[in-house]
Each structure stands twice: as C-alpha cells, then as structure tokens.
C-alpha positions in Angstrom: 6.9 -18.3 -12.7 6.3 -15.1 -10.8 5.2 -16.7 -7.5 3.5 -19.8 -6.2 1.0 -19.2 -3.5 1.7 -21.3 -0.4 -1.8 -21.5 0.9 -2.1 -25.3 0.8 -2.2 -27.4 3.9 -0.1 -30.5 4.4 -2.6 -32.9 5.8 -1.6 -36.4 4.5 1.2 -38.6 5.6 3.3 -40.4 3.0 2.2 -43.9 4.1 -1.3 -43.3 2.8 0.0 -43.4 -0.8 1.3 -47.0 -0.5 -2.1 -48.4 -1.4 -4.8 -47.5 -3.9 -7.9 -48.7 -2.0 -8.2 -49.0 1.8 -7.5 -52.5 3.0 -8.2 -51.6 6.6 -11.5 -49.7 6.4 -12.2 -48.3 9.9 -15.9 -48.9 9.1 -16.1 -52.6 8.2 -19.7 -52.3 7.1 -18.9 -49.7 4.5 -17.2 -50.3 1.1 -14.8 -47.7 -0.1 -15.2 -46.1 -3.6 -14.0 -48.1 -6.5 -10.6 -47.5 -8.1 -10.4 -44.7 -10.7 -7.8 -43.0 -12.9 -6.4 -39.6 -13.5 -7.2 -38.0 -16.9 -5.6 -34.7 -17.2 -2.9 -33.7 -16.5 -1.7 -37.2 -17.7 1.4 -38.9 -16.3 4.6 -37.8 -18.1 3.1 -34.7 -19.7 5.5 -31.9 -20.6 5.1 -28.2 -21.5 2.1 -28.0 -19.2 0.5 -24.6 -18.7 1.3 -22.9 -15.5 -2.3 -22.9 -14.3 -3.6 -26.2 -15.6 -7.0 -27.9 -15.2 -6.9 -31.3 -13.5 -9.6 -33.9 -14.3 -10.2 -37.5 -13.3 -12.7 -40.4 -13.7 -15.6 -40.5 -11.3 -15.1 -42.9 -8.5 -18.2 -45.2 -8.1 -19.2 -46.0 -4.5 -20.5 -49.6 -4.2 -22.9 -48.5 -1.4 -24.2 -45.6 -3.4 -22.7 -43.0 -1.1 -21.9 -39.5 -2.5 -18.3 -39.2 -3.3 -16.1 -36.1 -2.8 -12.5 -35.6 -3.8 -9.3 -34.1 -2.4 -6.6 -33.1 -4.8 -2.9 -33.3 -3.9 -0.1 -31.5 -5.7 3.6 -31.3 -4.8 7.1 -31.1 -6.2 8.0 -34.4 -4.4 6.7 -37.9 -4.9 4.3 -38.8 -3.3 2.5 -35.5 -3.1 1.3 -34.5 0.4 0.1 -31.0 -0.1 -3.7 -30.5 -0.3 -4.5 -28.3 -3.3 -8.3 -28.5 -2.9 -10.6 -30.6 -0.7 -14.2 -31.9 -0.6 -14.8 -31.3 -4.3 -18.0 -32.6 -5.8 -16.8 -32.0 -9.4 -14.2 -34.2 -11.2 -12.3 -31.2 -12.5 -10.3 -28.5 -10.7 -8.5 -25.5 -12.3 -5.5 -24.2 -10.5 -6.0 -20.6 -9.4 -2.3 -19.6 -8.9 0.5 -20.1 -11.3 3.0 -23.0 -10.9 6.7 -22.5 -11.4 8.0 -22.7 -14.9 10.1 -25.7 -16.0 9.4 -27.7 -12.8 8.4 -31.3 -12.2 5.1 -31.8 -10.2 3.3 -34.8 -8.9 -0.5 -35.0 -8.3 -3.1 -37.4 -7.1 -6.7 -37.5 -6.0 -8.3 -39.1 -3.0 -12.0 -40.2 -3.3 -14.0 -40.2 -0.1 -17.5 -41.5 0.6 -18.2 -39.7 3.8 -18.2 -42.9 5.9 -14.5 -43.2 6.4 -14.1 -45.1 3.1 -11.2 -43.6 1.0 -9.6 -44.7 -2.3 -6.4 -43.1 -3.7 -5.8 -42.7 -7.5 -2.5 -43.3 -9.2 0.2 -40.6 -8.9 0.9 -38.7 -12.1 3.9 -36.5 -12.8 4.2 -33.6 -15.3 6.7 -30.8 -16.2 5.5 -27.2 -16.7 6.5 -25.2 -19.7 9.7 -23.1 -19.6 9.3 -19.5 -18.9 8.7 -17.5 -22.1 11.1 -14.7 -23.0 9.6 -11.2 -22.7 8.0 -9.6 -25.8 9.6 -6.3 -26.8 6.7 -4.0 -27.8 7.1 -1.7 -30.8 6.6 2.0 -30.3 3.4 1.9 -32.4 1.9 -1.1 -30.7 -1.1 0.9 -29.3 -1.6 3.3 -32.2 -4.8 3.4 -34.3 -2.9 3.5 -37.6 -1.2 0.2 -36.9 -3.0 -2.7 -38.5 -1.5 -5.0 -35.8 -2.3 -2.7 -32.9 -2.6 -4.3 -29.5 -5.7 -3.8 -27.3 -5.0 -6.5 -24.7 -1.7 -7.3 -22.9 -2.3 -10.8 -21.5 -0.5 -12.5 -18.7 2.2 -14.6 -20.2 3.2 -16.1 -16.8 6.8 -14.9 -17.1 9.0 -12.9 -14.7 8.8 -10.2 -17.3 6.0 -10.3 -19.8 6.7 -7.3 -21.9 9.4 -4.7 -22.5 8.8 -1.1 -23.7 12.0 0.7 -24.9 10.6 4.0 -26.1 7.9 6.6 -25.2 4.9 4.8 -26.5 1.5 6.4 -27.2 -1.8 4.8 -26.4 -4.3 5.9 -28.9 -6.9 3.2 -28.4 -8.6 1.4 -25.5 -5.8 -0.7 -23.9 -6.4 -3.4 -21.2 -3.8 -5.1 -19.1 -4.6 -8.4 -17.4 -3.9 -9.3 -13.8 -0.4 -10.5 -13.1 1.2 -8.8 -16.1 4.7 -7.5 -15.6 6.0 -4.7 -17.9 9.5 -3.3 -17.7 10.4 0.0 -19.2 13.9 0.6 -20.6 15.9 3.6 -19.4 14.2 6.8 -20.6 11.1 5.0 -21.8 7.5 5.9 -20.9 3.9 6.0 -21.9 1.5 8.7 -23.0 -2.3 8.0 -22.9 -3.6 10.3 -25.6 -7.0 12.0 -25.7 -8.5 9.2 -27.9 -7.0 6.4 -25.8 -7.5 4.8 -22.4 -5.7 2.4 -20.1 -7.6 -0.1 -18.0 -5.2 -2.0 -15.7 -7.1 -4.0 -13.1 -5.0 -6.5 -11.2 -5.9 -8.3 -7.9 -4.3 -8.5 -4.5 -2.8 -11.9 -5.4 -1.9 -10.9 -9.0 -1.0 -7.2 -9.2 0.0 -5.6 -12.4 3.6 -4.4 -12.2 5.0 -1.5 -14.2 8.7 -1.4 -13.5 12.1 -0.6 -15.0 14.8 -2.8 -16.5 17.3 -0.8 -14.4 16.2 -0.8 -10.8 17.0 2.8 -9.8 14.8 5.8 -9.1 13.9 7.6 -12.2 15.1 5.0 -14.6 12.0 5.5 -16.8 9.9 8.6 -17.4 6.5 7.4 -16.1 3.0 7.7 -17.5 1.2 10.8 -18.8 -2.5 10.7 -19.3 -4.6 13.4 -21.1 -7.5 11.1 -21.6 -11.0 11.9 -20.3 -12.2 8.3 -20.9 -14.1 6.7 -17.9 -12.2 3.5 -18.8 -9.0 4.9 -17.3 -8.4 2.8 -14.1 -5.5 1.4 -12.1 -6.4 -1.2 -9.4 -3.8 -3.3 -7.7 -1.1 -1.8 -9.9 2.5 -1.3 -8.7 4.5 1.5 -10.4 8.2 1.6 -9.5 11.5 3.4 -10.4 9.7 6.0 -12.6 9.5 9.8 -12.6 12.5 10.8 -14.6 10.5 13.6 -16.4 10.4 14.8 -20.0 6.9 13.6 -20.8 5.5 17.2 -20.8 6.7 20.7 -20.1 3.3 21.6 -18.5 3.8 19.6 -15.3 6.4 18.7 -12.7 7.8 15.2 -13.3 6.1 12.3 -11.6 5.6 8.6 -11.9 2.0 9.4 -13.0 1.2 12.7 -14.5 -2.4 13.8 -15.2 -3.1 16.5 -17.7 -6.0 19.0 -17.6 -9.5 17.4 -17.5 -8.1 13.9 -17.2 -10.3 11.1 -15.8 -8.7 8.4 -13.6 -9.6 6.0 -10.8 -6.7 4.7 -8.7 -7.5 2.0 -6.1 -5.0 0.0 -4.1 -2.2 1.5 -6.3 1.4 1.4 -5.1 4.0 3.9 -6.4 7.5 3.2 -5.0 11.0 4.4 -5.5 10.1 7.1 -8.0 12.1 10.2 -8.7 10.3 13.6 -8.1 6.6 13.3 -7.4 4.6 10.1 -7.1 1.5 11.7 -8.7 1.4 15.1 -10.3 -2.1 16.6 -11.2 -1.6 20.4 -11.0 -3.8 21.5 -13.9 -7.6 21.8 -13.6 -11.0 20.3 -14.1 -10.0 16.7 -13.1 -12.2 13.8 -12.4 -9.8 11.8 -10.3 -10.1 9.6 -7.3 -7.2 8.1 -5.3 -8.2 5.5 -2.8 -6.3 3.2 -0.4 -3.0 3.7 -2.3 0.6 3.7 -1.1 3.2 6.1 -2.3 6.7 5.7 -0.8 10.3 6.2 -1.7 9.5 9.3 -3.9 10.5 12.9 -3.3 6.9 14.0 -2.7 3.9 11.6 -2.8 1.3 13.8 -4.5 1.3 17.3 -6.0 -2.2 18.3 -7.1 -4.7 21.2 -7.0 -6.9 22.1 -4.0 -10.0 20.7 -5.6 -8.6 17.3 -6.2 -7.4 16.9 -2.6 -10.9 16.0 -1.4 -10.8 12.9 -3.6 -7.9 11.3 -1.8 -9.0 8.7 0.8 -7.1 6.2 2.9 -3.7 4.8 1.9 -0.2 5.7 3.2 2.1 8.5 2.0 5.1 8.1 4.3 8.7 7.1 3.6 9.3 9.8 1.0 11.8 12.6 1.1 9.1 15.0 2.1 5.8 13.4 3.4 3.2 16.0 2.3 0.3 16.4 -0.1 1.5 19.4 -1.9 -1.2 21.7 -3.3 -1.6 24.5 -5.7 -4.4 27.1 -6.0 -4.6 30.6 -7.4 -6.6 32.3 -10.1 -8.7 30.6 -12.7 -9.7 26.9 -12.6 -7.6 26.1 -9.5 -9.5 28.4 -7.2 -11.5 26.5 -4.6 -15.0 27.3 -6.0 -16.9 24.2 -4.8 -17.5 22.9 -1.3 -14.6 20.7 -0.3 -13.6 18.6 2.7 -10.0 17.7 3.5 -9.6 14.5 5.4 -6.8 13.5 7.8 -4.4 11.4 5.7 -1.5 11.0 8.1 0.7 13.6 6.5 0.3 17.4 6.2 -1.3 19.3 3.3 1.2 21.8 2.0 0.1 25.0 0.1 2.6 26.0 -2.6 0.4 29.0 -3.4 -2.3 31.1 -1.8 -5.5 29.1 -1.1 -8.2 31.2 -2.8 -11.8 30.3 -1.8 -14.8 31.9 -3.5 -18.1 31.2 -5.3 -19.8 30.2 -2.1 -17.5 27.2 -1.5 -17.5 25.8 2.0 -14.0 24.6 3.0 -14.4 22.0 5.7 -11.3 20.7 7.5 -11.5 17.5 9.6 -10.0 17.3 13.1 -6.4 16.4 13.1 -5.6 17.9 9.7 -2.3 19.8 9.4 -2.0 22.5 6.7 1.5 23.9 6.0 2.1 27.1 4.1 5.2 27.7 2.1 6.8 31.1 2.7 4.5 34.1 2.3 1.5 32.0 1.3 -1.9 32.1 3.0 -5.7 31.9 2.6 -8.1 34.3 1.0 -11.9 34.0 1.4 -14.2 36.1 -0.8 -11.5 38.5 -1.8 -13.6 40.9 -3.9 -17.3 40.2 -3.3 -19.5 38.5 -0.6 -20.2 35.2 -2.2 -21.1 33.3 1.0 -17.9 31.3 1.0 -16.7 29.8 4.4 -13.9 28.2 6.2 -15.1 25.5 8.7 -12.1 24.5 10.8 -13.5 22.7 13.8 -11.1 20.4 15.6 -11.3 18.8 19.0 -9.3 19.0 22.1 -7.7 15.7 21.4 -7.3 16.4 17.6 -6.9 20.1 16.9 -6.5 21.4 13.4 -3.1 23.0 12.7 -2.2 25.9 10.4 1.6 26.2 10.3 4.5 27.2 8.2 7.0 25.1 6.4 9.6 27.4 7.8 9.3 27.3 11.6 9.9 31.0 12.4 7.5 33.8 13.2 6.0 35.4 10.1 7.0 32.6 7.7 3.6 32.6 6.1 0.9 35.2 5.7 -2.6 35.0 7.1 -6.1 33.6 7.0 -7.8 36.5 5.3 -11.6 36.4 5.8 -12.7 39.3 3.7 -16.3 39.9 2.6 -18.1 36.7 3.4 -21.3 36.8 5.4 -21.7 33.1 5.8 -22.6 32.1 9.3 -20.7 28.9 8.8 -17.3 30.6 9.1 -15.9 29.0 12.3 -12.4 28.3 13.7 -12.5 26.2 16.9 -9.9 24.0 18.6 -7.2 25.2 16.2 -3.5 25.9 16.5 -2.2 28.8 14.3 1.5 29.2 14.3 4.3 31.1 12.5 1.9 33.4 10.7 1.8 37.2 10.3 4.3 37.6 7.5 4.2 39.2 4.1 2.7 42.4 5.4 -0.2 40.8 7.2 -1.8 42.7 10.1 -2.7 39.5 11.9 -2.7 35.7 11.8 -6.4 36.1 11.0 -7.4 39.2 9.1 -11.0 40.4 8.8 -12.0 42.8 5.9 -15.3 44.6 5.8 -16.9 43.0 8.9 -17.1 39.3 7.8 -19.1 36.9 9.9 -16.6 34.8 11.8 -16.3 32.8 15.0 -12.9 32.1 16.6 -12.8 30.1 19.8 -10.5 27.8 21.7 -7.7 28.7 19.4 -4.0 29.0 20.2 -2.0 31.7 18.4 1.7 30.9 18.6 4.9 32.6 17.3 2.9 35.2 15.3 4.8 38.2 13.8 1.7 40.4 14.0 -1.5 40.5 15.9 -3.7 37.4 16.5 -6.8 39.1 15.1 -6.7 42.1 12.8 -9.7 44.1 11.6 -9.4 46.3 8.5 -11.6 49.3 7.8 -12.8 49.7 11.4 -11.8 49.4 15.0 -14.1 46.4 15.6 -15.9 43.7 13.7 -19.5 43.5 15.0 -19.9 40.1 13.3 -17.0 38.5 15.2 -17.6 35.9 17.9 -14.4 35.1 19.9 -13.4 33.6 23.2 -11.2 31.2 25.1 -8.3 31.9 22.8 -4.6 31.6 23.9 -1.6 33.7 22.8 2.0 32.5 22.9 4.7 34.8 21.6 2.4 37.0 19.6 4.3 40.2 18.8 1.3 42.5 18.1 -1.1 41.4 20.8 -4.6 40.0 20.6 -6.9 42.4 18.7 -5.7 45.2 16.3 -7.1 47.3 13.6 -5.8 49.7 10.9 
C-alpha cells in the first residue's frame, strides 16, 4: 500500500473488549442495545480490497433509543483505534487505503446515547497482496489501437504503471487520484493535438509521475501540443524528468507546452528535474499555473511575457537559479495586451528585450524584481504611438527593482519609452541599477516627447545618464522629482 493515513484516535482501552454487552451499566434504569454481529468484512476473510466497505447488523435497543455506532480497526487484537464514530448507518467505507498483505482486526460498538453500550464480536481479515505494476505498451493511448486505454485507475500499488518508451496520447486520457506511474530511463509522453490528459488527484492522494531511476533527468518529461480544455493537472507530482529530446522547438523541461496549448496546473509539484521545470516559450497559450511548487530544477519556469501574468502563488525556490525566465521579442511574444506581474518571491528574468505595444498596459506590483540578461531592456511603442504604458508603482517598504543579472554598471540596456502618449506611464518608488549599456543614453530613454512620470526613484551604478531625451533638449511631457543618483556616470538629465 502507498500509505495509511494515521488520522484515527485511540480512545478505547483494551479492557472494554472483554465483554460483549455491558454488565455494569452506569445508568441502571437504561438497557443497553442488544447483541449484534458483523457482516462484512467477515472473520477470516482473505484478499480483501485495500479500501473495503464494513457492514454489520443493526443493534436493537430495548428502550427504543436511537443507536449510533463506533467502528474500530487495528493491526492488533483487540482493536483500539477509532476508525469512525457516531455513525447512524450500518455501513462504512474506508476512505484511505490499507496496507497490502496485512492482517487487520475490526469491531463495532453500539451506543444508545444513555451510557448503554454493546460491543460486537471482533473479526480479522487479511488484505490482498500488492499487485505488480502494469507495463503499458507504446500504443496504449493511440486511437488506432482497438484496446486503447482512456482511464488509468488506482491499483493501490506502490507503482501502478510503468511506461518504457515515449508514448503518444491521441485520445482523452484520465488518471485517477493516487495513481503512481514510473517512466523508464529515456521514456516520456507526448500529448498530441487530438488528445488530452486530465490528471486530478487530491491532497491526500496525489498522482505521482516519477522515474524508475531516481536521478534528475532520468526520463524526458511531458510535451503537450493539445488545445483541449480537458488538459489539467491538479495535485500531481512530477519528479526526476527534464532530460530533453521531446522536441527541437523548446528548451528541455519536465513539462513542455507547445504553441497554443491549453493547460491548467493547480497544486502541482515539480521536483528534481533537469533543466527547466516548465517551458512554454512559444505563443498564444491558454495556461494558468496556480499554487504550484517547483524545486530542485535548474530554472523553475521559462515562458513568454504574456503567460507570466497567469502564474499565482506557489514556491519557486531551491533550484539552481530561482527566477521566472521570460522571452519576448517580435511577433506573437510581444506584450500586446495589458498584463500584471505579481510578486512571486523570486525575480522575473528577461532573456530578450521586453517589447510593449498595441496599447498594452504593463503593471508591476510592489516588491517585484525584474532582472535583465546582458544588453537587454524594455521598449515601449517603438515605432508608433499606440498608447502603451509602463505602470511601475512601488512603495517605500516594497520598491520595484530593475536590475541586471550581471552586477556591473551598464550590464543591461535601458527602459526606452518612445512614442507613447499614455498618461498612465509612471515610475515611482523604483530602484534602477546596472543599466545604461549597449549604447543607451540613459537608464530611462525618452523618444519623441513621450508622456512619463518618474518620481521617488533611485538610479544606481548607471553607465550613462539617469534620464536621456532624444530629439530635443527637454521633454515637455516629463514629470520628475525626488529622485536619487548613486554612481551615475552621465549625470541626471541628458539629451542628444
């Protein structure tokens, strides 16, 4: 068995099991319930299911009192652990799996609510032995297979299934709570355009996708190119994946999402993976990542700037590099819709220039840190005034930080606010450090008199000016004040 939940309370002393009906009723005017027998699981039963249903005869109370029942279950005789109490029914189904191949003892106490109690007989039974894992064929989830599998059920084994190849999912596949799948070295899974994977576990019975060899990158991971709304991971643990080789169009990861993929990830754990935990660097995703934990990987998440907004809660520490790495640029990965980046406890890291256009409002919450790889920066409305805006408003206690991955002056480029006339452009309670490289005139560049407010901002270790105005000595649309300079080589305000 995978695990036995120890949520039961030991409330009964052994001496109570020496009699079947109370001889010393503390309420002499009350008669205890009549004797009754256990039905299922019967005494001496073998090969009993790991989550059996218990049943017993009703106990008749001579006084007509309502009778309730306590169920006891233990690996020792007499059983003293309360499995369930104050039941009105005469059946009870175990919610958590028992151990495989083990002897158990059970009994029921009938109570009349007036201190009258009667104990049943004690029955023993032996659970079935743990089944061997099923090795799934490579075409198990393919439509052209007459015996294709659409449901992987919980077989109550330490390992339910083994996949020893890169299998393709070409149909709607569902995985039940508690299922454990191990992937052989170099194995993996591809969810095709016409397939889907719905794996919904629970907090007590997560679905586990692991490796036969417990080392980072033992198996390739999962690649999904499916747009089906059925694609969902909830309470799923993915471990020892990320070897790569599933596609040449993405960096390797434990979970790779191809362009236009749909996926919902809630309470997912990705641990001890090689390379990225999640890679989703293509475009046009419909993806949400909520309350998930990624640890023991190289980088937790590598995605595009538009998907970053859909990451909420969770933990992304304990990796080689604890960042949310992001890509932007031309085409579909431009930030062309209003987006908010939340504080996630780790920095966002730009692997390319962050391009903002089409009237998108880029809102950054207090406390967020954005790192730029060498020579990268931000461009807002590069060619035309489209009303795009950067809204970076921190607080004194939680400033927003723009910094470089390399901690030297001029490591990254600039925040280039070009042709936008949006009155929402605002930078307040912000730290900008290590900017001014790659030919930038300033840590913040203004082209063609954009509307911009810069206040309560610290410029630190800048290899250029703090503010730089192109195409004119001044920007009449600039509001600035209460800014601080620390080691700024070009001074406060410059122009070409």
